[in-house]
VEXVO-295383 format. One record per residue (C-alpha): residue in one letter; x, y, z. Coordinates in steps of 0.1 Angstrom, whole numbers, plus 5000, padded with zeros to 4 digits. Each point is the difference from the previous one (the first is absolute). Layout:
N
AXYZ...
END
This chain:
815
M306336607600L496450045006S500650185035G497749825018K497150034978I498549704983E499350134966E501950344982K499950124967I503450054986N500950395003T500250174963P501750064983I502049704999P504050034987T499549914965F502550004967K499349934964E501949734981T501750164972Y501849654992A499849685007I500949985042S500549725024A498450015035Q503649955014D500950354980A496650155008L501049935039L503150224997T498850274976G499850355010K497250064976F496849955026K498250335004Q496850115013T499350184976T499849784974Y496949845018D497150174980E501349944970S500149635004Q496250025013G499050074959F499849804965S503649934993K501949804976D503350015028A500749775025Y500150145039W501349915028H498850065035K502249975034L498649915034S502750015026F499649835035P502450055032K501649685016V497649915030T502250065031T496849945025P500149635008N496049965000A499450194970E498449904972K502049844973S497849914974I497450244981Y498050004966L499950234973G496650004982L498950124965N496550094990Y500550094963Y500649684979V500750114962I503350085001E501649814973H503649955017L500649975034D502449885019F501350035043Y503949945005L500249985043F503750095005H501949955036G502850255000S501449944964Q499249645000L496649854981Q497949815022A496649954979Q498450114962W496549984993K498650084964R495850115003G499750194964A496749974985L501949794968E502549835024N499549605011W500250025036Q496849845015G502449685007G501950175024T496950045026P497949705014H496950174989Y499150354985E499650295026G500850294979I503650175000W501349975037I503750025001P501749855033I503050215016L502249845025L501950265020S503649965009D501250055033H503650094984D499450184969D497950264988T496949864979T499450104963L497349934977L500450084968I497050014976R500250024962K496850054976Q499750064963G496550014978N497750184978S497350035028P500250275027L503049885023L497950075034T501649865029P498150085034F502049775023K499049935040L502149805023F498249765024D501449795030N499149654995K496650005020R498550274980A501449834968E498349745005T496750155008K500650214969K500249714980E496949855011Q498250324997K501649974963L498549634994I496550115015F499850294977W500949804971T497749725009F497050235006I500950184963I500149654986S497249885017S497750254993L501350074964A499349614995I496350005018L499250284979L500849824968A498549695007H496850175009N500050204968V500749714983F497049825013V497850344995F501650024962I498949624995L496550075011L499650384983R502050024973Q499450365001P501950224969G503450095015F500049795027I503049824983Y502150285001Y499350045037L501549655007G503050104974L500250315027N500049825027I503049744990V502050324984I499250195038F501749695018I503049974974A500950375007L499250025041S502449685001V502650224986V499450335016T499549855037G502749734994F498149635004N500849974964R502649725007W498049845031I497549904973F502049994961S503249834990E503550215000E499149974962V496950135001S500450255023Q502750134981W498050054968I497550225018I502450245012K501650014964N496450034988L498250185027F499150324978V498649794975I497849815028F498650325011G499550124964I498049704994G498250085035A498950364987W499149814965I497749765017L498250265028F499650214964R497549704986F498749895029S498750435001L499149974965R498049645007F498550105031L498750334986K498749894969E496349965007V499950355008Q501850094967I503350195014P501950044984S498050034970P501049774970E501250254981S502150165026L503950044990I501149845037R498349704986K501249934969Y503450125007G500549915042D501749684993S502550164975I501150205032F500849695022I501549834968T502550304998F500750005035L501149625003I501950064967F502050305020T500549775032Q502649804974L501950294987L499850285025S501750025035V498349925030K499750365014N498650084965V497549725001A499450125034F498750364994L498149884972F498549755019A498950275025A498550194970I497749704996E498849995032I498950355001F498649944965M498249685011F498850215036L498450294980I498449794971C498449745020T498750225028Y498650234977W498349714983G499049815032I498450365012K498350024966A498749655002Y498550085036V498250304989K498549814969G498349775029F502849724999I499849915036A502749695000V502650284992R500250165039F502549675009Y501350114968L501550355013F500549855030S502349754986W501650264981F500850225026F501649745022L502249874971I501150324982I500950155040G501749685011S502050024961I500850365010L501749915035N501749724986T501050244969L501250265027I502049755019F501549914970W501250354993K501250045035I497350205010L498549795026P502449795020I499749645003N498849905032F497349695013I497150264994T500950124964E501449644991S495949925009I498450244984L500249864967P499449655009V496650075019F498950264976S499949774972I498849705018L497050305011Q499550084962L500249624991L496749995021G498750324994F500249864963S498149705011F497450205017A499550214970F499549674978A497349865025D498450304997K500050054968A498649654996K496850135027Q499650314977F500149734968E497249815021R498350345008N499950104962R498949664990K496950065024L499750354989Q500249864963A497549745008L497650265011T500550304976D499850064962S503649994985P499150314974T498350205021G500749935036L496950005011P498449715023N498649704982R497549774998T501749785027Y500150315019Y495950044997F499849625012S502649935026K500750315014L497250314996P497449795026A502450035031L500150364990V496450025002A499549795028E502650275019M497750284991A496849935027K499249765019N496750064986P500149944959P500750344984Q497650164970L502149984971A499449964964L502049824971I500350184969M501749794971I501150124965D500849824971I501350204974S498349784970N502250114969Y503249835005Q499049764969T500050344979L503350135014C501949664992Q498449974965A501050384991F503550055022G501549625006P499049845038A503450215010K498850324998A496549925007D501049855036S502250335005A496750224992I497849775023S502950045025E500350384997V496450105008I499749735029Q503150225014N498350294994I497149965018Q502349885028R501450345000Q496550184996L499049815032I502649995021N499150315019M496149994995E498649875031G497349745005I501949744980L501749725023S503650034997F501849624995P503349975022L502949804984P502949815020N502750254986K497750305018N498750144967S496150055000Y497650014968K496350044995V499549774970I500449614994R501049894965I498349674998T500349894962A501750194973T497250235000N498049955024I500550215034I498150075035L499250285027I498549965031S497950315013T499750075037K497550244995P497349804974E497450295006Q502650204979I500649734971K498350204977Q502050294999Q503449785004I499449824968L499050314983H503450105008I501249674988Q498650034971E501450344993I503349815000L498749714976D499050244977A503050224996P502249884969T502849805000L503250064978V500649714983N502649994968K499450364999I496349974995H497550075031F498149695005R496850015024H499349715019Q496749805002Y499349875033K497449845019I499550075042G497649735023S499850085039A498849825029L499050075037Y501949865028P498849845018S496050014989Q501449874963G502749765013L501049905036D503649884990L502650174973D499149694978K496550064997L500350374997Y502749924970Q497549804985N497350235003A501550284984L501349784975I496549974990A498950364998N503150064977H499049754979S496450154998V501550274984S498050084965Y500550334982S496350095011S500849965037G503050224998S503549935011W499449915036V497649745014A499249975037F499349655012T496349875008D497849715009N498850004964L503649984988K500949735014S497049794990N501050064966H503549895002A498449685019H497949984972Q503050074974L502049725018G497049734995L499650124966I503549924990T500249665018Q497049904979L501250154970T503649805004N497849675007D497750074972I502950094972E501749725011H497049784989E498850214973K496550085012L499950364984Y498450004967F499050254976H497250214980I500150154963Q498550334999P499450064960Q501150284984V498350154968K500950204968L497950355009V499450054962D497849725000R500149815033S501649704988I501649815026I503849964990G501049825033G500050005036E502150155033V501049705025L498950095033I501449775027R497749895028W500249885036H497349815017N501549825036E498149755019H500350215030L500250384985G497349924975Q500550274968V503150255003S500650274977P503050024980A500350395014E500549835032F502349704994I502250124969P501650335022L500749725026A501649744976E502250274987Q501350085037T500449675010G501549864965L497349764994I499450194970Y502549814979K498349675007L496750164994T500950084968D501649724989M496549795010L497950274981F501949904966E500349675005K496249995006V499250214969F502649824978H498649695011W496250104996T500550184963S501849654988E497249795007H497350294987P501850154968K496850174991A500950255027L502650114978S499049944962L498750355000Q500650205029S503150015027L500250035034S502050265023I501949875033N500650245030I503449955013S502150225029A502550244989L502249775028D499749704978L502050224972L502550065027Q500549595000E503249894979G499049744977F496050115002A499450024964K501849664993R497849825026V496850134982I500949914965D501549695010Q495849905017L498750144971Q502249784973T499149695027Y496150074989H500950094962L498150315000A501250334982A501250275014S498550274981K496549885017F500750175033T500250355014I502350015033E498550295018I502650205029T499450225027E502050225025T502850104972S502250265018I501749715020F501949864973Q501150314978N503649964986N500049615010D502549814979I497849695014V496650134988H501150114968D501649674993N496749795009V498250304978K502049894972Q499349635004L496150005002H500050284967Q502549734983A497549755010G497250174986F497850105026R498550365002L500650235029A497850255017I500050245034D497149945022D498250235017F501750304979G500050375015V499949915039G502949905022Y503550004985S499450034960S502450134983M500250084963Q503749885001N498549645003L498150004970V502850024984A502549805023L497249694997E499450064965T496550015008D497249854980E497150095018L499050265025K497549955024I497850335011D499449955038Q496149985012F500650295023F499950194969V498049844981M496549985023N500650365008L499850134967L496650125004N500250215027D503650105001S501550224970Q503749935013S499349634997Q498650074967T503150194988L502649765015C498449744982R499750134967N503050135002M501349605004I498149874974D501550274974L503649905016C499249654991K498550094963A503850214998L502149725012N498049724978I499149805033V496649895009S497850175022V498049765027A497350195023E499549835030G496950075023I497450064974E496550025023S497950164979E498850044961E500850375005I503549935008L500549754970Q498550234976L502450315012L502949764997K498949894968Q499550324988W503850075008Q500849714983C501349785032Q500449674984V499449745025G497849995031Q498749805033G497950035026Y496949885019H498250184972L501049764974Y500949695020K500549895034P503149785008M499149644993S501049645003P502349864970T496949724995D497650344996Y502750184982L499649734975T496250004997L500150334993L502749984970D498149744989E497050244998K501450334989V502749864978P498949884968P502149704987L500850154967S500550365012A503450154987P503049995022T499850345021N503150145020R499850225031A500650354976
END
């Protein structure tokens, strides 16, 4: 009896006996084997069946409650039968086992509720028989009718809350998955479903939403579902933490983790439920330790989104552990402990959902950060300079601060690429840039550039080879640049070779030389491009530089237009054999007269043409004009030859030689009558395209000459690589022969070198008879210069040939 109480937990231990052979309920009622000492044994894992006996005295009070309910909150006992006796007469029986069909006996599923109608004539007895592979926990409670109805309603509300929460979460997450498609989200959706199924069994609402057959299948395979859930959680963790390489791709857990869960699933079919429960507990502990370790490690690496991941793991593992403690009879089954796993499961699913949202935000932050940073170095980039830096400068003071922009261009990138390949060249350039950053990080007077990830740098990488710094103390810029030059002058180790970088530095002042960062950048760039060998490695911006730069832009515009309309022309400077002063040919010299600019020197427009890529069109136009003119005036090549200057950049063009040869053949001219002169030969050392062009030109019959030998980038190796026929001694040495002993020594050695290599020596810039006689004495073969002949128009050159070359002269060559 309830003794006047609305709700009462049945005192334990309950009289119990273990069934050793099949026995009927009638025989069990009469047996004397029921003992309270057997009760504890009946609450654990066992393959045996156990009987419990609850006895109620007959009702003697007229108004006493005759109907009570027995309730049970544990739903996974596979076979559970109830038998109600009045005296020795069986009044009713119920099947409530997890593997038994019994839902049809109730209007709707409410859980395990056994109505007990008490007799006023006999004692009432309720026998309970139970058997199954799971723990046979039987935390019975008795309720009066009113309290039973209340508890049923509470149970339905509890189930509704769990199902609704999980369904809403699942629908929300499906929608988020459709929008984001983040790595690992499909595993998270699978985890939602597995938790829903697992909770349906643990809390008892499985029969409320699933059919009898589905419910029974779930009970039979409960640890299979738990194992799949653990595996999904493992895969989810791998995908969620993939961006931070945790665990590493080479780790054993990443390679063989799946096999652990496959093995567990196999064991669920081979081992007893008790042993499988032990294995699953071990997997729970393993998962908790390894995933917590991964989460902490990811957080330390700056993966902020993992904080909700760790939050979810805490609730998931605590809920799982507490539920396991119930399973092992360490915690009692009541409304609070029964609610722990569902509530914690919802919290952990919410946590993982927040983790995905946080991860999406972090992806967006990372995307914005990547848009502002240089990938190889992590430094601020060009976008940062133009989009973020203006606001940073504006915040420094209400009045514009005094600043100086320092632009550094590492100018030997192409050389590095040719020597070591682009990958190692990029690495070497990045290394020197990062070294500058490390050296300047604690240097005062250099502006810091904060990034969204809270890191701060003092260097902005504008391009692969171009970086900028901003000095907040322009009065100290000279000392600052000297310090930077010390860093740049330190050798970099590339392929075990110490390599010294070439660089140019330009600077401009803010606000006096640029009221905004765009103008400041432009002026610093002008200064940077104005660096020359004579100016040193640093040039500060001035108004004169700006005027020169504007002039150069105008030149480029006019040159582009005049090349397109073939308005450039050529002159010829005769070349003579020094022994007898006979004209043996001439050097073709490009000339440009613009209607707006007037006459422009080749020394001014040729370098611009090379910098802007116009040199290729210029060279093609020159060959076309020379070939066309010589085809119309064959006398120019009857006994003489012509030399045509090209840029070394032309030889770096694939197909250059074929294009020249095709032009020559169009006009039916002999290649042997032309010498091609090349300058700046260092840039194509060991270049296959150059070697292929040289080979084709030689095979066609052209002669090749190295122009301006002795200055710039001349190399003895090029005499061999170009199969040189002719070497032109630069006028710098020739013009100083009478006054400079070093020029005499170098000039004479170059002439001797030509004799040793059996190539023609040509002296440029002969300005006096004394110089001519000295060259003749040293046996220089060919000369040109104002003392002999000035450059002249093609018409004047033909007239000169008529005057100086006898019609019946014997054929001569340049030697």
